N, CA and C atoms as a LAMMPS dump frame, in Angstrom:
ITEM: TIMESTEP
0
ITEM: NUMBER OF ATOMS
249
ITEM: BOX BOUNDS ff ff ff
-5.0000000000000000e+02 5.0000000000000000e+02
-5.0000000000000000e+02 5.0000000000000000e+02
-5.0000000000000000e+02 5.0000000000000000e+02
ITEM: ATOMS id mol type element x y z
1 1 1 N -9.124 -0.519 -7.408
2 1 2 C -8.75 -0.766 -6.235
3 1 3 C -7.156 0.466 -5.917
4 2 1 N -6.886 0.784 -6.891
5 2 2 C -5.319 1.552 -6.798
6 2 3 C -5.668 3.245 -6.104
7 3 1 N -7.287 3.731 -6.651
8 3 2 C -7.385 4.615 -6.295
9 3 3 C -7.831 4.611 -4.539
10 4 1 N -8.92 3.295 -4.299
11 4 2 C -9.222 2.767 -3.147
12 4 3 C -7.658 3.13 -2.05
13 5 1 N -6.73 2.378 -2.291
14 5 2 C -5.231 2.502 -1.778
15 5 3 C -4.831 3.908 -1.319
16 6 1 N -4.745 4.988 -2.379
17 6 2 C -4.12 6.28 -2.482
18 6 3 C -5.374 6.897 -1.033
19 7 1 N -6.53 6.743 -0.972
20 7 2 C -7.734 7.67 0.217
21 7 3 C -7.226 6.87 1.228
22 8 1 N -7.37 5.331 1.24
23 8 2 C -6.676 4.605 2.998
24 8 3 C -5.675 5.178 2.975
25 9 1 N -4.443 5.53 2.584
26 9 2 C -3.62 6.356 2.722
27 9 3 C -3.415 7.509 3.227
28 10 1 N -4.233 8.51 2.475
29 10 2 C -4.737 9.465 3.177
30 10 3 C -5.427 9.634 4.295
31 11 1 N -6.474 9.232 3.978
32 11 2 C -7.139 8.652 5.542
33 11 3 C -6.149 8.735 6.712
34 12 1 N -5.071 7.595 6.409
35 12 2 C -4.252 7.422 7.881
36 12 3 C -3.616 8.678 8.299
37 13 1 N -3.631 9.618 6.699
38 13 2 C -2.249 10.569 6.95
39 13 3 C -1.166 9.648 6.961
40 14 1 N -1.274 8.704 6.003
41 14 2 C 0.271 7.863 5.968
42 14 3 C 0.92 7.734 4.032
43 15 1 N 0.399 9.184 3.087
44 15 2 C 0.452 9.283 1.735
45 15 3 C 1.817 9.537 1.541
46 16 1 N 2.303 10.582 3.021
47 16 2 C 3.399 11.403 2.002
48 16 3 C 4.254 10.384 3.03
49 17 1 N 4.692 9.694 4.028
50 17 2 C 5.444 9.112 4.531
51 17 3 C 5.125 7.489 3.305
52 18 1 N 4.486 7.365 3.537
53 18 2 C 4.851 5.893 1.782
54 18 3 C 5.334 6.762 0.688
55 19 1 N 4.705 7.298 0.272
56 19 2 C 5.642 8.025 -1.309
57 19 3 C 7.031 8.678 -0.83
58 20 1 N 7.631 9.573 0.527
59 20 2 C 8.561 9.398 0.881
60 20 3 C 9.483 7.691 0.612
61 21 1 N 8.803 6.699 1.4
62 21 2 C 9.976 5.62 1.55
63 21 3 C 9.994 4.622 0.396
64 22 1 N 8.411 5.141 -0.225
65 22 2 C 9.385 4.186 -1.372
66 22 3 C 9.82 4.762 -2.924
67 23 1 N 9.687 6.395 -2.688
68 23 2 C 11.097 7.309 -3.738
69 23 3 C 12.131 6.301 -3.022
70 24 1 N 12.689 6.431 -1.603
71 24 2 C 14.063 6.288 -1.206
72 24 3 C 14.331 4.951 -1.77
73 25 1 N 13.341 3.759 -1.776
74 25 2 C 13.324 2.609 -2.407
75 25 3 C 13.558 2.422 -3.699
76 26 1 N 12.754 2.995 -4.283
77 26 2 C 12.886 3.002 -6.33
78 26 3 C 13.111 3.886 -6.71
79 27 1 N 13.514 5.257 -6.358
80 27 2 C 13.227 6.236 -7.104
81 27 3 C 12.456 6.627 -8.176
82 28 1 N 11.096 6.028 -7.637
83 28 2 C 9.885 6.565 -8.2
84 28 3 C 8.403 7 -8.082
85 29 1 N 7.774 7.47 -8.459
86 29 2 C 6.543 8.368 -7.921
87 29 3 C 5.383 7.495 -7.61
88 30 1 N 4.652 7.543 -6.734
89 30 2 C 3.002 7.072 -6.704
90 30 3 C 2.745 6.363 -7.665
91 31 1 N 2.531 7.099 -8.813
92 31 2 C 1.756 6.954 -10.235
93 31 3 C 2.645 5.263 -10.439
94 32 1 N 3.499 6.354 -10.988
95 32 2 C 4.649 4.776 -11.755
96 32 3 C 4.635 3.718 -10.694
97 33 1 N 4.632 3.469 -9.455
98 33 2 C 5.129 2.053 -8.473
99 33 3 C 3.255 1.373 -8.715
100 34 1 N 2.617 2.381 -8.946
101 34 2 C 1.146 1.428 -9.174
102 34 3 C 1.034 1.25 -9.826
103 35 1 N 1.332 1.628 -11.359
104 35 2 C 0.884 0.474 -12.228
105 35 3 C 1.749 -0.345 -12.471
106 36 1 N 2.51 -0.743 -11.927
107 36 2 C 3.778 -1.932 -12.039
108 36 3 C 3.619 -2.414 -10.645
109 37 1 N 2.066 -2.671 -9.665
110 37 2 C 1.907 -3.423 -9.211
111 37 3 C 0.392 -3.69 -9.457
112 38 1 N 0.251 -5.421 -9.366
113 38 2 C -0.912 -5.913 -9.825
114 38 3 C -1.827 -6.531 -8.833
115 39 1 N -1.097 -7.125 -7.897
116 39 2 C -1.779 -7.291 -6.433
117 39 3 C -2.606 -5.943 -5.498
118 40 1 N -3.818 -5.993 -5.434
119 40 2 C -3.702 -5.144 -4.245
120 40 3 C -3.38 -5.576 -2.608
121 41 1 N -3.474 -6.377 -2.657
122 41 2 C -2.936 -7.035 -1.215
123 41 3 C -0.97 -6.374 -1.443
124 42 1 N -0.453 -6.3 -2.425
125 42 2 C 0.654 -6.528 -2.914
126 42 3 C 1.277 -4.797 -2.115
127 43 1 N 0.532 -3.854 -2.331
128 43 2 C 0.012 -2.622 -2.67
129 43 3 C 1.379 -1.946 -1.759
130 44 1 N 1.048 -1.953 -0.654
131 44 2 C 1.735 -2.26 0.44
132 44 3 C 3.072 -2.715 0.873
133 45 1 N 2.996 -4.301 0.551
134 45 2 C 3.771 -4.508 1.253
135 45 3 C 5.464 -5.198 0.072
136 46 1 N 5.005 -4.735 -1.019
137 46 2 C 5.867 -4.841 -2.23
138 46 3 C 7.014 -3.12 -2.146
139 47 1 N 6.044 -2.335 -1.336
140 47 2 C 6.211 -0.754 -2.014
141 47 3 C 8.178 -0.515 -1.571
142 48 1 N 8.09 -0.86 -0.409
143 48 2 C 10.186 -0.99 0.202
144 48 3 C 10.226 -1.883 1.331
145 49 1 N 11.066 -1.96 2.092
146 49 2 C 11.737 -2.563 3.074
147 49 3 C 11.419 -1.838 3.896
148 50 1 N 10.545 -2.375 5.026
149 50 2 C 9.706 -2.113 6.028
150 50 3 C 10.494 -1.112 7.277
151 51 1 N 11.182 -2.561 7.487
152 51 2 C 12.717 -2.011 8.44
153 51 3 C 13.617 -1.678 8.335
154 52 1 N 13.62 -0.764 7.284
155 52 2 C 14.445 0.225 6.564
156 52 3 C 13.896 1.319 6.773
157 53 1 N 13.307 1.945 7.432
158 53 2 C 12.186 3.145 7.791
159 53 3 C 12.002 3.525 8.354
160 54 1 N 12.029 5.157 8.932
161 54 2 C 12.029 5.467 9.988
162 54 3 C 10.758 4.886 11.665
163 55 1 N 9.391 4.668 10.351
164 55 2 C 8.177 4.276 11.199
165 55 3 C 8.812 2.44 11.628
166 56 1 N 9.644 1.709 11.102
167 56 2 C 9.841 0.493 10.903
168 56 3 C 9.102 -0.359 10.585
169 57 1 N 9.462 -1.604 11.527
170 57 2 C 9.323 -2.777 10.398
171 57 3 C 7.183 -3.153 11.498
172 58 1 N 7.182 -2.901 12.456
173 58 2 C 6.238 -3.262 13.268
174 58 3 C 4.961 -2.539 12.446
175 59 1 N 5.184 -0.909 12.198
176 59 2 C 4.441 0.051 11.93
177 59 3 C 3.618 -0.474 10.939
178 60 1 N 4.492 -0.638 9.793
179 60 2 C 4.059 -0.687 8.188
180 60 3 C 3.44 -2.422 8.581
181 61 1 N 3.73 -3.256 9.024
182 61 2 C 2.814 -4.532 9.096
183 61 3 C 1.396 -4.15 9.665
184 62 1 N 0.983 -3.423 10.689
185 62 2 C 0.161 -2.581 11.125
186 62 3 C -1.16 -2.398 10.282
187 63 1 N -0.297 -1.538 9.417
188 63 2 C -0.912 -1.019 8.564
189 63 3 C -0.839 -1.875 7.209
190 64 1 N -0.347 -2.484 7.122
191 64 2 C -0.673 -3.438 5.92
192 64 3 C -1.923 -4.558 6.547
193 65 1 N -1.674 -4.491 7.688
194 65 2 C -3.228 -5.632 8.208
195 65 3 C -4.629 -5.279 7.871
196 66 1 N -4.352 -3.387 8.11
197 66 2 C -5.466 -2.659 7.704
198 66 3 C -5.772 -2.728 6.684
199 67 1 N -4.877 -2.616 5.629
200 67 2 C -4.946 -2.85 4.143
201 67 3 C -5.524 -3.861 3.751
202 68 1 N -4.879 -5.237 4.144
203 68 2 C -5.724 -6.733 4.163
204 68 3 C -7.136 -6.703 4.058
205 69 1 N -7.53 -5.901 5.125
206 69 2 C -8.849 -5.909 5.979
207 69 3 C -10.059 -5.289 4.693
208 70 1 N -9.264 -4.215 4.125
209 70 2 C -10.245 -3.713 3.125
210 70 3 C -9.835 -4.691 1.502
211 71 1 N -9.263 -5.08 1.258
212 71 2 C -8.916 -5.508 0.037
213 71 3 C -9.713 -6.888 0.367
214 72 1 N -9.771 -7.765 1.128
215 72 2 C -10.627 -8.508 1.612
216 72 3 C -12.333 -8.439 1.605
217 73 1 N -12.881 -6.974 1.934
218 73 2 C -13.879 -6.414 1.901
219 73 3 C -14.397 -7.007 -0.023
220 74 1 N -13.433 -5.878 -0.275
221 74 2 C -13.249 -5.38 -2.057
222 74 3 C -13.604 -6.767 -2.155
223 75 1 N -12.872 -7.921 -1.987
224 75 2 C -13.123 -9.451 -2.563
225 75 3 C -14.464 -10.096 -2.275
226 76 1 N -15.389 -10.124 -0.828
227 76 2 C -16.005 -10.445 -0.567
228 76 3 C -17.307 -10.063 -1.53
229 77 1 N -17.542 -8.044 -2.21
230 77 2 C -18.381 -7.589 -2.691
231 77 3 C -18.244 -7.983 -3.935
232 78 1 N -16.841 -8.037 -4.228
233 78 2 C -16.929 -7.915 -5.57
234 78 3 C -16.226 -9.586 -6.534
235 79 1 N -16.677 -10.388 -5.623
236 79 2 C -15.54 -11.511 -5.936
237 79 3 C -14.225 -11.319 -6.219
238 80 1 N -13.779 -12.744 -5.847
239 80 2 C -12.109 -12.713 -5.921
240 80 3 C -11.158 -12.271 -7.038
241 81 1 N -12.149 -12.835 -8.483
242 81 2 C -11.284 -11.872 -9.755
243 81 3 C -11.355 -11.017 -9.957
244 82 1 N -11.752 -10.107 -9.4
245 82 2 C -12.22 -8.611 -9.638
246 82 3 C -11.034 -7.873 -8.461
247 83 1 N -11.01 -7.925 -7.696
248 83 2 C -9.497 -7.626 -6.791
249 83 3 C -8.635 -7.871 -7.126
């Protein structure tokens, strides 16, 4: 799911903004951050405080909802334990 998340961000042209916000919040690169997060549903929600970004709370909340759809589809395909 980690590579799928990267592709998700790239497809929405959000990889660079995500990485900038994450670096500002945690001072780490994408791969280091992804190594720390266990649950795919939390990849975006745990990255940084959405309201403190240029894009804002509502923007990242909408992106997170889109990501939740992807996670749920994977759970249905592979069973809840595999995602």
